[in-house]
C-alpha positions in Angstrom: 58.0 -93.9 127.8 54.3 -94.2 127.7 53.8 -90.8 126.1 56.7 -91.4 123.7 55.3 -94.8 122.7 51.9 -93.3 122.1 53.3 -90.5 120.1 55.4 -93.1 118.1 52.4 -95.3 117.5 50.3 -92.2 116.4 53.2 -91.1 114.1 53.5 -94.6 112.7 49.7 -94.7 112.1 49.8 -91.3 110.5 52.6 -92.3 108.2 50.7 -95.4 107.2 47.6 -93.3 106.6 49.6 -90.8 104.6 51.1 -93.6 102.6 47.7 -95.1 101.8 46.4 -91.7 101.0 49.3 -91.0 98.6 48.9 -94.4 97.1 45.2 -93.8 96.6 46.0 -90.5 95.0 48.4 -92.2 92.6 46.0 -94.9 91.7 43.2 -92.3 91.1 45.6 -90.2 89.0 46.5 -93.4 87.0 42.8 -94.1 86.5 42.1 -90.6 85.4 45.1 -90.7 82.9 43.7 -93.9 81.5 40.2 -92.4 81.2 41.7 -89.3 79.5 43.6 -91.5 77.1 40.4 -93.4 76.3 38.5 -90.1 75.8 41.3 -88.9 73.4 41.0 -92.1 71.4 37.2 -91.7 71.2 37.5 -88.0 70.2 40.0 -89.0 67.4 37.6 -91.7 66.3 34.7 -89.3 66.3 36.8 -86.7 64.3 37.7 -89.3 61.7 34.1 -90.5 61.5 32.9 -86.9 61.0 35.5 -86.5 58.2 34.3 -89.7 56.6 30.7 -88.6 56.9 31.6 -85.3 55.2 33.3 -87.2 52.4 30.3 -89.6 52.0 27.9 -86.6 52.0 29.9 -85.0 49.2 30.0 -88.3 47.3 26.2 -88.7 47.7 25.7 -85.2 46.4 27.9 -85.9 43.4 25.9 -89.1 42.7 22.6 -87.2 43.1 23.7 -84.5 40.7 24.8 -87.2 38.2 21.5 -89.0 38.6 19.6 -85.7 38.1 21.6 -85.0 34.9 20.9 -88.5 33.6 17.2 -88.2 34.4 17.1 -84.9 32.5 18.8 -86.5 29.5 16.3 -89.4 29.7 13.4 -87.0 30.0 14.6 -85.1 27.0 14.9 -88.3 25.0 11.4 -89.4 26.1 10.0 -86.1 25.1 11.8 -86.3 21.7 10.5 -89.8 21.1 7.0 -88.7 22.2 7.2 -85.8 19.7 8.3 -88.2 17.0 5.4 -90.5 17.8 2.9 -87.6 17.5 4.4 -86.4 14.2 3.9 -89.7 12.4 1.9 -89.6 9.2 -1.6 -91.0 9.2 -2.4 -94.2 7.4 -3.3 -93.5 3.8 -7.0 -93.7 3.2 -6.9 -94.0 -0.6 -5.5 -97.6 -0.5 -7.5 -100.4 0.9 -4.4 -101.7 2.6 -1.3 -100.0 4.1 0.9 -102.8 2.7 2.0 -102.0 -0.9 1.0 -104.3 -3.7 4.5 -104.5 -4.9 6.7 -106.0 -2.2 9.9 -104.9 -3.9 8.9 -101.2 -3.6 9.8 -101.2 0.1 13.1 -102.4 1.5 12.9 -105.8 3.3 13.3 -104.4 6.8 11.1 -101.3 6.4 9.2 -100.5 9.5 10.9 -103.3 11.6 12.4 -100.7 13.9 9.2 -98.8 14.2 10.4 -95.7 12.4 7.9 -96.1 9.6 4.9 -96.9 11.6 1.8 -94.9 11.0 0.3 -92.8 13.8 -2.6 -95.2 14.4 -0.3 -98.2 14.5 2.1 -96.6 16.9 -0.7 -95.6 19.3 -2.1 -99.1 19.2 1.4 -100.6 20.0 1.9 -98.2 22.9 -1.5 -99.2 24.3 -0.6 -102.9 23.9 2.7 -102.3 25.7 0.9 -100.7 28.6 -1.6 -103.5 28.7 1.2 -106.0 28.7 2.8 -104.3 31.7 -0.5 -104.5 33.6 -0.9 -108.1 32.7 2.6 -108.9 33.8 1.9 -107.3 37.2 -1.3 -109.4 37.5 0.7 -112.5 36.6 3.2 -111.8 39.3 0.5 -111.3 41.9 -1.2 -114.5 40.7 2.0 -116.5 41.0 2.6 -115.2 44.6 -1.0 -116.2 45.5 -0.4 -119.7 44.0 2.9 -120.1 45.9 1.2 -119.0 49.2 -1.7 -121.4 48.6 0.8 -124.3 47.8 2.6 -123.5 51.0 -0.6 -123.7 53.0 -1.5 -127.0 51.3 1.9 -128.4 52.1 1.6 -127.3 55.7 -1.9 -128.9 55.9 -0.6 -132.2 54.6 2.6 -132.2 56.6 2.5 -129.7 59.5 5.8 -131.0 60.9 7.7 -130.2 57.7 10.6 -127.7 58.0 8.9 -125.1 55.8 5.9 -125.1 58.1 7.9 -124.4 61.3 7.9 -120.6 60.6 4.4 -120.6 59.1 1.6 -119.2 61.1 -0.8 -121.6 59.3 -3.1 -123.5 61.6 -5.2 -126.1 59.7 -8.0 -126.0 62.4 -8.3 -122.2 62.2 -7.4 -121.4 58.6 -9.6 -124.0 56.9 -13.3 -123.9 57.7 -15.2 -127.2 57.6 
């Protein structure tokens, strides 16, 4: 009985171990199946994202081509206008004034669209437009500087205000006595 009991206990332990081993294999298999399913989902997502990327790349290329075509059209129009500006007649030198003495000789809206400007006048207006653009840029910079200065003054007067919380302004350091 002693040896049979020992063999029985060993067989019982072996069956428990075999059961745990099989159960462990099954749980490992289930985990691997779950991982594989997750990997398949991710691969499908990557594939769909690659297809979307390809479509977006094609769309971007179409938009770039349209932009290039539009730029070419605009460049051609600018070149044509530039040529028209250069081909304008010079102001007559025989008359003391470019304005006719008889106002009824020219239609009321003559020259209002710039089509009848003389070459010197068109060059002057182009220069004025360029100067206006530069002046507008200086004005924007000046307004930004004024806004920055106003913010510093406000922070100096009321450092606890909400607008000054994110400010790096320090009245003791930024304003010299």
